[in-house]
C-alpha positions as CSV (number, residue, x, y, z in Angstrom):
1,X,-14.0,14.7,-26.5
2,X,-12.1,11.8,-24.9
3,X,-14.7,9.0,-25.1
4,X,-12.5,5.9,-25.2
5,X,-12.9,3.4,-27.8
6,X,-9.9,1.4,-26.6
7,X,-9.2,-0.8,-23.5
8,X,-11.2,-3.5,-21.9
9,X,-13.5,-1.0,-20.2
10,X,-14.4,1.1,-23.0
11,X,-18.0,2.3,-22.5
12,X,-17.9,2.3,-18.8
13,X,-18.9,5.9,-17.6
14,X,-17.1,7.1,-14.5
15,X,-17.4,10.6,-12.7
16,X,-14.3,11.4,-10.7
17,X,-14.8,14.1,-8.1
18,X,-11.3,15.7,-8.3
19,X,-9.1,15.0,-5.4
20,X,-5.3,14.4,-5.2
21,X,-3.8,11.2,-4.1
22,X,-5.8,7.8,-4.3
23,X,-8.7,9.1,-6.3
24,X,-6.4,10.9,-8.8
25,X,-4.3,7.8,-9.6
26,X,-7.4,5.5,-9.7
27,X,-8.9,7.8,-12.2
28,X,-5.8,7.5,-14.4
29,X,-5.9,3.7,-14.1
30,X,-9.7,3.6,-15.1
31,X,-9.1,6.0,-17.9
32,X,-6.0,3.9,-19.2
33,X,-8.2,0.9,-19.2
34,X,-10.7,2.5,-21.5
35,X,-13.3,4.0,-19.1
36,X,-15.0,7.2,-20.2
37,X,-13.9,9.3,-17.1
38,X,-15.2,12.7,-16.5
39,X,-13.2,14.6,-14.0
40,X,-15.1,17.3,-12.2
41,X,-12.6,19.9,-10.9
42,X,-13.1,23.2,-9.0
43,X,-13.2,26.4,-11.2
44,X,-9.7,27.9,-11.4
45,X,-8.0,24.7,-10.3
46,X,-6.1,23.8,-13.4
47,X,-4.2,20.6,-13.6
48,X,-0.8,20.5,-12.1
49,X,2.1,20.4,-14.6
50,X,4.1,18.5,-11.9
51,X,1.8,15.4,-12.1
52,X,0.3,16.1,-15.6
53,X,0.5,12.4,-16.7
54,X,-1.9,11.6,-13.8
55,X,-4.7,13.5,-15.3
56,X,-4.4,11.8,-18.7
57,X,-7.4,10.2,-20.6
58,X,-10.2,12.2,-19.0
59,X,-12.8,14.7,-20.1
60,X,-12.6,17.7,-17.7
61,X,-15.2,20.0,-16.6
62,X,-15.1,22.9,-14.1
63,X,-18.0,23.1,-11.8
64,X,-18.7,25.0,-8.6
65,X,-20.2,22.3,-6.4
66,X,-21.0,24.9,-3.6
67,X,-23.5,26.5,-5.8
68,X,-26.9,25.0,-6.8
69,X,-26.1,25.2,-10.6
70,X,-22.7,23.3,-10.3
71,X,-24.4,20.6,-8.2
72,X,-27.1,20.2,-10.6
73,X,-24.8,19.5,-13.7
74,X,-22.8,17.2,-11.4
75,X,-26.0,15.3,-10.7
76,X,-27.0,15.2,-14.3
77,X,-23.6,13.4,-15.1
78,X,-24.0,11.2,-12.0
79,X,-27.4,10.1,-13.2
80,X,-25.9,8.5,-16.5
81,X,-22.8,7.3,-14.9
82,X,-21.8,3.7,-14.0
83,X,-19.7,4.8,-11.1
84,X,-18.4,7.7,-9.1
85,X,-15.1,8.0,-7.3
86,X,-14.5,10.4,-4.5
87,X,-12.1,11.0,-1.7
88,X,-13.4,13.9,0.4
89,X,-12.9,14.2,4.1
90,X,-15.9,12.6,5.9
91,X,-19.0,14.7,5.5
92,X,-17.9,16.9,2.7
93,X,-19.7,15.0,0.0
94,X,-22.9,15.2,2.2
95,X,-22.3,18.9,2.8
96,X,-22.2,19.7,-1.0
97,X,-25.2,17.5,-1.8
98,X,-23.3,14.6,-3.7
99,X,-23.6,12.0,-0.9
100,X,-24.2,8.4,-1.7
101,X,-27.9,8.3,-0.7
102,X,-28.8,11.1,-3.0
103,X,-26.8,9.9,-5.9
104,X,-28.1,6.2,-5.7
105,X,-31.7,7.5,-5.1
106,X,-31.1,9.3,-8.5
107,X,-29.4,6.4,-10.2
108,X,-30.1,3.2,-8.4
109,X,-27.4,1.0,-10.5
110,X,-24.7,3.5,-9.5
111,X,-21.4,2.4,-7.9
112,X,-20.3,5.0,-5.4
113,X,-16.6,4.3,-4.5
114,X,-15.2,6.3,-1.7
115,X,-11.5,6.5,-1.0
116,X,-10.2,7.2,2.5
117,X,-7.1,6.8,4.7
118,X,-8.7,5.5,7.9
119,X,-12.1,4.5,6.8
120,X,-15.3,5.9,7.9
121,X,-15.7,3.8,11.1
122,X,-13.3,3.5,14.1
123,X,-11.6,5.9,16.5
124,X,-9.4,7.4,13.9
125,X,-12.2,8.1,11.3
126,X,-12.3,11.7,10.2
127,X,-8.7,12.4,11.8
128,X,-6.1,13.9,9.6
129,X,-3.3,11.4,8.3
130,X,-1.2,10.9,5.1
131,X,0.3,7.8,3.5
132,X,2.9,7.2,5.9
133,X,0.4,7.4,8.9
134,X,-2.0,5.0,7.2
135,X,0.8,2.6,6.3
136,X,2.2,2.7,9.9
137,X,-1.1,1.3,11.3
138,X,-1.2,-1.6,8.8
139,X,2.0,-3.2,10.2
140,X,3.6,-2.7,6.7
141,X,5.8,0.3,7.6
142,X,7.4,-1.5,10.6
143,X,8.7,-4.4,8.2
144,X,10.3,-2.1,5.7
145,X,13.9,-0.5,5.9
146,X,17.1,-1.1,7.9
147,X,17.1,-2.5,11.4
148,X,17.5,1.0,12.9
149,X,14.3,2.7,11.7
150,X,11.5,2.2,9.2
151,X,11.8,3.8,5.8
152,X,8.5,4.9,4.0
153,X,8.3,3.3,0.4
154,X,7.2,6.5,-1.3
155,X,3.5,6.5,-1.3
156,X,3.3,3.4,-3.5
157,X,2.1,0.8,-1.0
158,X,-0.3,3.0,1.0
159,X,-1.8,5.5,-1.2
160,X,-1.4,3.9,-4.7
161,X,-1.6,0.2,-4.1
162,X,-3.6,0.1,-0.8
163,X,-5.8,3.0,-1.9
164,X,-6.0,3.6,-5.6
165,X,-5.8,-0.2,-6.9
166,X,-8.4,-1.4,-4.3
167,X,-10.4,1.5,-5.2
168,X,-10.5,0.8,-9.0
169,X,-10.8,-3.0,-8.4
170,X,-13.7,-2.5,-6.0
171,X,-15.3,-0.2,-8.4
172,X,-15.1,-2.5,-11.4
173,X,-16.2,-5.5,-9.3
174,X,-19.3,-3.6,-8.3
175,X,-20.2,-2.4,-11.6
176,X,-20.1,-6.1,-12.8
177,X,-22.6,-6.8,-9.9
178,X,-24.6,-4.0,-10.9
179,X,-24.9,-5.1,-14.5
180,X,-26.1,-8.4,-13.3
181,X,-28.5,-7.2,-10.7
182,X,-29.5,-3.7,-11.5
183,X,-28.5,-2.6,-8.0
184,X,-25.6,-0.3,-7.3
185,X,-23.8,0.0,-4.1
186,X,-21.5,2.0,-1.9
187,X,-17.7,0.8,-1.6
188,X,-15.0,2.1,0.7
189,X,-11.4,1.7,0.0
190,X,-9.4,2.8,3.0
191,X,-5.6,2.9,2.7
192,X,-5.1,1.2,6.0
193,X,-7.4,-1.7,5.1
194,X,-5.6,-2.0,1.7
195,X,-2.2,-1.9,2.9
196,X,-2.9,-4.6,5.5
197,X,-4.5,-6.8,2.9
198,X,-1.4,-6.5,1.0
199,X,0.4,-7.9,4.1
200,X,-1.4,-11.1,4.1
201,X,1.7,-13.2,3.3
202,X,3.6,-11.7,5.9
203,X,1.0,-12.0,8.6
204,X,0.8,-15.7,7.6
205,X,4.5,-16.2,7.8
206,X,4.6,-14.4,11.1
207,X,1.8,-16.6,12.6
208,X,3.6,-19.7,11.4
209,X,6.8,-18.6,13.1
210,X,8.7,-18.3,9.9
211,X,8.8,-14.3,9.9
212,X,10.7,-12.2,12.5
213,X,8.8,-9.3,13.6
214,X,11.8,-7.2,13.0
215,X,13.3,-5.4,10.0
216,X,16.2,-6.7,8.0
217,X,15.9,-10.1,9.8
218,X,14.1,-12.0,7.0
219,X,14.7,-13.6,3.6
220,X,12.9,-10.8,1.6
221,X,13.2,-7.8,3.7
222,X,17.0,-7.1,3.2
223,X,18.1,-9.4,5.9
224,X,19.3,-12.2,3.6
225,X,22.7,-11.5,1.9
226,X,21.1,-12.5,-1.3
227,X,18.1,-10.4,-1.3
228,X,19.2,-6.9,-0.9
229,X,21.2,-4.0,-2.5
230,X,24.8,-3.4,-2.5
231,X,27.0,-0.3,-3.1
232,X,29.4,-0.5,-6.1
233,X,32.9,1.2,-6.7
234,X,31.2,4.2,-8.5
235,X,28.7,4.9,-5.5
236,X,25.8,3.3,-7.4
237,X,23.9,0.3,-6.4
238,X,22.9,-3.3,-7.6
239,X,19.9,-5.2,-6.6
240,X,20.5,-8.8,-5.7
241,X,17.5,-11.4,-5.8
242,X,19.2,-14.7,-5.9
243,X,16.5,-16.5,-3.7
244,X,16.6,-19.9,-5.5
245,X,19.6,-22.4,-5.0
246,X,20.7,-22.2,-8.6
247,X,20.7,-18.3,-8.6
248,X,22.5,-18.3,-5.3
249,X,25.2,-20.5,-6.8
250,X,25.4,-18.3,-9.9
251,X,25.6,-15.2,-7.9
252,X,28.6,-16.6,-5.9
253,X,30.4,-17.8,-8.9
254,X,29.9,-14.3,-10.4
255,X,31.4,-12.7,-7.5
256,X,34.3,-15.2,-7.1
257,X,33.1,-16.7,-3.9
258,X,32.8,-20.5,-3.4
259,X,29.0,-21.2,-2.8
260,X,29.9,-24.4,-0.9
261,X,31.4,-22.5,1.9
262,X,27.9,-21.0,2.9
263,X,24.6,-22.4,3.5
264,X,22.2,-19.6,2.0
265,X,19.4,-20.5,4.6
266,X,21.5,-20.5,7.7
267,X,20.8,-17.1,9.2
268,X,23.8,-17.3,11.5
269,X,26.0,-17.2,8.4
270,X,24.1,-14.3,6.9
271,X,26.4,-11.4,8.4
272,X,29.5,-13.0,7.1
273,X,28.1,-13.6,3.7
274,X,26.7,-10.1,3.4
275,X,30.2,-8.7,4.3
276,X,31.8,-11.0,1.6
277,X,29.0,-9.9,-1.0
278,X,29.5,-6.2,-0.1
279,X,33.4,-6.3,-0.3
280,X,33.2,-8.0,-3.8
281,X,30.5,-5.6,-5.2
282,X,32.6,-2.5,-4.0
283,X,35.5,-3.7,-6.3
284,X,33.8,-2.8,-9.6
285,X,31.3,-0.2,-10.9
286,X,27.4,-0.8,-11.1
287,X,27.4,-1.2,-14.9
288,X,30.3,-3.6,-14.9
289,X,28.5,-5.8,-12.7
290,X,25.1,-5.4,-14.5
291,X,26.9,-6.5,-17.7
292,X,28.6,-9.5,-16.1
293,X,25.3,-10.9,-14.8
294,X,22.9,-9.8,-17.5
295,X,22.9,-13.2,-19.2
296,X,23.2,-15.5,-16.3
297,X,21.1,-16.7,-13.5
298,X,22.4,-14.6,-10.7
299,X,19.7,-12.1,-10.5
300,X,21.7,-9.0,-10.4
301,X,20.3,-5.9,-11.9
302,X,21.3,-2.2,-11.7
303,X,19.4,0.1,-9.5
304,X,18.3,2.7,-12.1
305,X,17.3,6.3,-11.2
306,X,14.2,8.0,-12.7
307,X,16.3,9.5,-15.3
308,X,17.9,6.2,-16.4
309,X,15.2,3.8,-16.3
310,X,13.4,5.0,-19.4
311,X,16.6,4.8,-21.3
312,X,17.2,1.1,-20.4
313,X,17.2,-1.2,-23.5
314,X,14.6,-3.6,-22.0
315,X,12.2,-0.5,-21.2
316,X,12.9,1.0,-24.6
317,X,12.1,-2.2,-26.3
318,X,8.9,-2.7,-24.5
319,X,7.7,0.9,-24.8
320,X,7.4,1.1,-20.8
321,X,7.9,4.8,-21.0
322,X,7.1,7.5,-23.7
323,X,7.3,11.3,-23.9
324,X,3.7,12.8,-23.9
325,X,3.0,16.6,-23.1
326,X,6.8,17.2,-23.1
327,X,7.2,15.0,-20.3
328,X,8.6,11.4,-19.8
329,X,5.9,9.1,-18.3
330,X,5.2,5.5,-17.9
331,X,2.6,3.8,-20.2
332,X,-0.4,2.1,-19.3
333,X,-0.2,-1.4,-17.6
334,X,-1.2,-4.2,-17.9
335,X,-1.1,-5.2,-21.4
336,X,-4.1,-6.6,-23.4
337,X,-3.9,-8.7,-26.6
338,X,-7.4,-8.0,-27.8
339,X,-8.4,-4.7,-26.2
340,X,-5.1,-2.6,-26.0
341,X,-4.9,0.3,-23.8
342,X,-3.9,3.8,-24.6
343,X,-2.6,6.9,-22.9
344,X,-4.2,10.2,-24.2
345,X,-4.0,13.7,-23.0
346,X,-7.1,15.2,-21.1
347,X,-9.5,17.3,-22.8
348,X,-11.9,20.1,-21.6
349,X,-15.3,19.3,-22.6
350,X,-18.7,20.9,-21.9
351,X,-21.3,19.2,-19.7
352,X,-23.8,19.3,-22.5
353,X,-21.5,17.7,-24.9
354,X,-20.8,14.8,-22.2
355,X,-24.6,14.4,-21.6
356,X,-25.2,14.1,-25.3
357,X,-22.6,11.4,-25.7
358,X,-23.8,9.4,-22.8
359,X,-27.6,9.7,-23.4
């Protein structure tokens, strides 16, 4: 059995109706934090070895929800749970008989958390889309990348941050409310809504006239020469984040460029300064620059690959990554002093055993 005795959310019971994407990552986060998460998967749908770490920390049961017996077992689990997370297409949960109305009638203190791309209202509700589409409608995608064209930031901002993180936070918040009132509720975490919320600072800056509605034209979108990436002599890259005046000065001094010759906030001077920085960084390899700036204030770090990052001394010292199940994977975050988290492999378990544990 996987029943967690670690983490700040130990004892919180969650039923995860298996879906890829936002629900899968949210389930991992909740399990990392100590929730007793039971993942209901379709018979024959084994966990993908490609993303095995995303299944960690759960009990797993195989139920055919299209059959009455499978539905009844799922409802028996839901009756004892604090929360449910699902990300079906609109109407599917209702079709299989696991809709919010039925579940809350069975368990009035239940929190039923629904992940979606567009949400369940509006002209696009129910239409197909993926992370990049949801991100595009939030205004976030337009702001990311070089001037020529937007660049999708993997599925980190839309699906995982705008979807999974808001789903998990909303679920935990509503469970706290249910513990106080005895009443559950339905929450909806739409990726477009979440991504838009994460853009709050940039909408505020734009409204105040301090953010150009264009890519690579602002201080922290790659427009400023002191907040962007540069190619080095070996074809690898460094990341520069010298926003503060003292950091800008240290950056210039490390590159052998007189800082007094440039006003870092004068956008008219940015192209010339970018050219000067690019020429300087191109004169040495990435690791040479990383070593030169490591102990200083210039805010220059190597851009590491997925192969390199787990091997970096800082990450190794902190235990940011570990090998589990034969694969390197990131460990849970954040870290808790009194209720430490833990990453454990998933375990197949019988519904009867889970119900006995939850009763």
